[in-house]
C-alpha positions as CSV (number, residue, x, y, z in Angstrom):
1,M,0.0,0.0,0.0
2,R,1.3,3.4,-0.9
3,L,1.0,6.2,1.6
4,R,2.1,9.8,1.3
5,H,1.0,11.3,4.6
6,P,2.0,14.9,5.1
7,I,3.4,14.2,8.6
8,Y,5.7,11.5,7.2
9,L,6.8,13.7,4.3
10,F,7.6,16.6,6.6
11,A,9.6,14.3,8.8
12,L,11.5,12.9,5.8
13,L,12.2,16.5,4.7
14,L,13.8,17.2,8.0
15,L,15.8,14.0,7.7
16,A,17.0,15.0,4.2
17,L,18.2,18.3,5.6
18,S,20.1,16.6,8.5
19,P,23.4,14.8,8.4
20,I,22.9,11.0,7.7
21,R,26.5,9.8,8.2
22,G,26.8,8.1,11.6
23,W,23.2,7.1,12.0
24,T,22.9,3.7,13.6
25,G,19.8,1.7,14.7
26,E,16.8,3.5,16.1
27,I,16.3,7.3,15.9
28,G,13.1,8.3,17.6
29,E,10.3,6.3,15.9
30,S,12.5,5.1,13.1
31,V,15.1,2.5,12.3
32,V,17.7,3.4,9.6
33,L,18.1,0.4,7.4
34,E,20.7,2.0,5.1
35,D,22.2,5.5,4.7
36,F,24.9,4.6,2.1
37,S,27.6,6.4,4.0
38,E,30.1,3.5,4.5
39,I,31.9,1.4,1.8
40,G,32.3,-2.2,2.7
41,E,33.2,-5.5,0.9
42,K,33.9,-5.3,-2.8
43,G,33.0,-1.6,-3.0
44,L,29.4,-2.1,-1.8
45,P,27.8,-0.5,1.2
46,V,28.7,-2.2,4.5
47,G,26.7,-5.4,4.9
48,W,25.6,-5.7,1.3
49,K,26.5,-8.6,-1.0
50,A,26.0,-9.1,-4.7
51,N,24.0,-11.9,-6.2
52,R,26.8,-12.5,-8.8
53,E,30.5,-11.8,-9.2
54,N,30.0,-10.9,-12.9
55,P,29.5,-8.1,-13.7
56,E,31.7,-7.0,-10.9
57,P,29.8,-4.9,-8.4
58,T,32.3,-2.0,-8.5
59,K,31.6,-1.7,-12.3
60,I,27.9,-1.1,-11.5
61,Y,27.6,0.7,-8.1
62,Q,29.3,3.8,-6.9
63,F,29.1,5.9,-3.8
64,K,28.2,9.6,-4.2
65,K,27.6,12.4,-1.8
66,K,26.1,15.9,-2.1
67,G,26.1,18.0,1.0
68,D,24.8,15.8,3.8
69,L,23.1,13.3,1.5
70,S,25.0,10.1,0.8
71,Y,23.6,7.9,-1.9
72,L,24.3,4.9,-4.2
73,Y,24.6,5.2,-8.0
74,A,23.7,2.2,-10.2
75,N,24.6,2.4,-13.9
76,G,21.7,0.0,-15.0
77,R,23.7,-3.2,-15.6
78,P,21.7,-5.9,-13.7
79,N,23.3,-7.4,-10.6
80,R,21.1,-7.6,-7.5
81,I,22.6,-6.6,-4.2
82,F,21.1,-7.6,-0.9
83,K,21.5,-6.7,2.8
84,K,20.4,-8.9,5.6
85,I,19.2,-6.6,8.4
86,K,16.8,-7.3,11.2
87,W,14.1,-5.0,12.3
88,N,10.6,-5.5,13.7
89,P,8.1,-4.9,10.8
90,N,5.1,-5.3,13.2
91,E,6.4,-2.4,15.2
92,Y,7.8,-0.4,12.2
93,P,5.4,-1.3,9.3
94,F,6.4,1.5,7.0
95,I,9.5,1.9,4.8
96,S,10.6,5.2,3.2
97,W,13.4,5.8,0.8
98,K,14.5,8.3,-1.9
99,W,15.4,7.4,-5.5
100,R,16.2,9.2,-8.6
101,M,16.2,8.0,-12.2
102,I,19.0,9.4,-14.3
103,D,17.7,8.0,-17.5
104,V,14.4,6.1,-18.2
105,P,14.5,4.3,-21.6
106,N,11.5,4.9,-23.9
107,D,11.3,1.5,-25.7
108,P,7.7,0.4,-26.0
109,Q,8.9,-3.2,-26.7
110,K,11.1,-3.7,-23.7
111,E,10.4,-2.7,-20.1
112,K,13.2,-1.7,-17.8
113,N,12.9,-0.8,-14.1
114,A,14.6,0.0,-10.9
115,T,13.4,-2.0,-7.9
116,L,13.7,-2.1,-4.1
117,Y,13.3,-5.6,-2.6
118,V,11.8,-6.0,0.8
119,S,11.8,-9.3,2.6
120,L,9.9,-9.5,6.0
121,G,10.4,-13.2,6.4
122,T,11.3,-16.6,4.9
123,D,9.5,-19.8,4.1
124,I,10.1,-23.2,5.7
125,L,13.2,-23.7,3.6
126,G,14.7,-20.4,4.6
127,I,14.0,-18.7,1.2
128,P,13.1,-15.0,1.6
129,K,9.5,-14.0,0.9
130,I,10.0,-10.8,-1.2
131,T,7.9,-7.9,-2.4
132,K,9.5,-5.7,-5.1
133,Y,8.7,-2.1,-5.5
134,A,9.4,-0.7,-8.9
135,W,9.9,2.4,-11.0
136,S,9.0,1.0,-14.5
137,S,9.7,2.4,-17.9
138,L,6.4,1.1,-19.3
139,K,4.0,-0.4,-16.7
140,A,1.3,1.9,-15.1
141,V,1.5,3.1,-11.6
142,G,-0.4,0.8,-9.3
143,S,0.2,-2.3,-11.5
144,E,0.9,-5.5,-9.6
145,I,2.7,-8.3,-11.4
146,S,2.5,-11.6,-9.7
147,G,5.6,-13.7,-9.7
148,G,3.8,-16.9,-9.0
149,F,5.1,-19.5,-6.5
150,F,8.8,-18.9,-7.0
151,R,9.2,-15.2,-7.8
152,P,8.2,-12.0,-5.9
153,T,5.3,-9.9,-6.8
154,V,6.2,-6.5,-8.3
155,I,4.3,-3.4,-7.3
156,V,4.8,-0.4,-9.6
157,L,5.1,2.9,-7.7
158,E,6.4,5.2,-10.4
159,S,6.4,5.0,-14.2
160,G,8.0,6.7,-17.2
161,S,10.4,9.6,-17.4
162,A,8.2,12.5,-16.2
163,K,10.1,12.7,-12.9
164,K,13.5,11.8,-14.4
165,G,16.3,13.6,-12.6
166,E,14.2,14.4,-9.5
167,W,14.6,12.8,-6.1
168,V,11.3,11.1,-5.3
169,T,10.4,9.9,-1.8
170,E,8.3,6.7,-1.4
171,T,6.5,5.7,1.8
172,I,5.1,2.2,1.8
173,N,3.2,0.1,4.3
174,V,5.3,-3.0,3.7
175,L,3.6,-4.9,6.5
176,E,0.2,-4.6,4.9
177,D,1.6,-5.6,1.5
178,H,3.3,-8.7,3.0
179,E,0.1,-9.8,4.8
180,R,-1.9,-9.3,1.7
181,L,0.5,-11.0,-0.7
182,H,1.9,-13.8,1.5
183,N,-1.2,-14.5,3.6
184,E,0.6,-14.2,6.9
185,T,1.8,-11.9,9.6
186,P,5.6,-11.8,9.4
187,P,7.9,-12.6,12.3
188,D,9.2,-9.9,14.6
189,E,12.6,-10.0,12.8
190,A,12.5,-9.1,9.1
191,Y,15.0,-10.6,6.7
192,G,16.4,-7.8,4.7
193,I,16.3,-5.4,1.7
194,G,17.7,-5.5,-1.8
195,I,18.3,-3.4,-5.0
196,L,18.2,-4.4,-8.6
197,T,18.0,-2.0,-11.5
198,T,18.2,-2.0,-15.3
199,I,17.7,1.8,-15.3
200,E,20.5,4.2,-14.5
201,A,19.4,5.2,-11.0
202,E,20.4,6.5,-7.6
203,F,19.2,5.4,-4.2
204,A,19.4,7.4,-0.9
205,Y,18.5,6.5,2.7
206,I,16.1,3.6,3.5
207,I,14.2,3.9,6.8
208,A,11.7,1.7,8.6
209,H,9.3,3.7,10.8
210,K,5.9,3.8,12.5
């Protein structure tokens, strides 16, 4: 479920104007899942791992900073990165993040997208149950694309190039989406978050909150 409540947007504006480097764990009613301020293994943010070694992650992802805002640049070559991080989604059901599309292709025959993965739990085999939130080059806002039994459902939040070059803030009730799509209440420890993009894009802080 998408939510753009004025109180949350005002709080996020204050966060965007405040230094992000050094944030750890809870801040008031929020948990910072990632602020993209520290480089870790293989040039990725601390705690993140790539799904594949080829293409090499450092050839796809780069750290950038402007003022107090640290963010991650992705050049659009697909290689999913994922971070295992525990937070209580039943206590902090919303996730907010900023993203910016540098270039959105206009090819009516081939969809490209940027996606944020959210996993609030796993199945009995330990496989993450994932919902993907997308900025799509073609599909309409509000579209839901079921992945069936083995793949995650994709929910389209943004579409096309109208907002290209602008930082856009998303605020999503990921708990509600998980309960609706996976027919369960997740455990009190979420599994993690991920990024995959075939669009040249940038991602800023990712925060779980009430």
